[in-house]
C-alpha positions in Angstrom: 107.6 106.3 139.6 104.0 107.3 140.2 101.0 106.0 138.4 100.8 109.2 136.3 104.4 108.9 135.2 103.9 105.3 134.2 100.7 106.1 132.3 102.5 108.9 130.4 105.3 106.5 129.6 102.8 104.0 128.2 101.3 106.5 125.8 103.4 105.5 122.8 102.3 101.9 123.2 98.7 102.8 123.6 98.8 105.2 120.7 100.4 102.5 118.5 97.5 100.2 119.2 95.4 102.5 117.0 97.6 101.8 114.0 96.4 99.8 111.0 98.9 97.0 111.2 100.9 95.6 114.1 104.3 96.6 113.0 104.6 99.5 115.3 103.3 97.8 118.5 106.5 96.0 119.5 108.9 98.9 119.0 106.6 101.2 120.9 106.2 98.7 123.7 110.0 98.5 124.0 110.4 102.3 124.1 107.7 102.5 126.7 109.5 99.9 128.9 112.8 101.8 128.4 111.1 105.0 129.5 109.9 103.4 132.7 113.3 101.8 133.4 115.1 105.1 132.7 112.7 107.1 134.8 115.5 108.0 137.2 117.5 109.6 134.4 115.0 112.1 132.9 117.0 113.1 129.8 117.4 109.5 128.6 113.8 108.7 129.4 112.6 111.7 127.4 114.6 110.5 124.4 113.2 107.0 124.6 109.7 108.4 125.0 110.1 110.8 122.0 111.3 107.9 119.8 108.2 105.9 120.8 105.9 108.8 120.1 107.4 109.3 116.6 107.1 105.6 115.7 103.4 105.6 116.9 102.7 108.9 115.1 104.0 107.6 111.8 102.0 104.4 112.2 98.8 106.3 113.0 99.4 108.7 110.1 99.6 105.7 107.7 96.3 104.5 109.1 94.7 107.8 108.4 96.2 108.0 104.9 94.9 104.5 104.0 91.3 105.4 104.8 
């Protein structure tokens, strides 16, 4: 995997760091790791990445709602 692919795979984790509480950080980290590990199988990697993005987006939305 190239550096660009790894940085895209880490986006859910980085996005979850902006959440208000730390509940979403661990699942997003796990999905980012799965995305990197499944990089050779694109369909599975995309599913893991999408799950991570959904978790991070919900956590970020809750942060915006709380302010």
